[in-house]
C-alpha positions, 0 to 999 in steps of 0.5 A: 504514503498514499499521496506519494503513490497517487502522484507517482501513478499520475506521472506514469499515466501522463507519460504513458499517454504521451506514447514514449519511445522504446528507450523512455518506456524501458527506463519508465518500466525500470523506475516503476518496478523499483517503486513497486519493490519499495512499496512491497517492503512498505506493505510488509512493514504496515502488515506486521504493524497492523497485526501487532496492533490488532493483537494488542487490541484483542488482548486489551479487549479480553483484559477489559472484559475481565477487569471492567475499569476505565483505564482498560476501556480507554486502552481498548478503545484507543487500540480499536481506533488504531486498528481501524486506522491501520486497516484502512491505510493498509487497504489503500496501500494494497490497492494502490500497489495492485493498480501499479501491477497493472501499469507495469503489465501495461508497459510490458505489453506496450514493449512487446507490441513494439517488438512485433 
């Protein structure tokens, strides 16, 4: 997913650097806004998943404190690793979408400048 976002961002930046005409810029903006809406859905899904993994980690950690046995410890460690991985992924996903918002605003500003 992150690679997909990076490739899309590179292609948008490349097209913006070529100073497209109004029609191409409108098409690019529409496509980019569609990609943003897909990524917003993806962010929501990953946020919900991350929250559940965090919840299960805290439950397993609490259970591990009560019953300090190997299976509980392993479960808590596994869920901790998954929690950290989801947080890193969600952080990168969130920052990528934030950069896309700036690109979208840049395209809108370019279109406003052409109208003036």
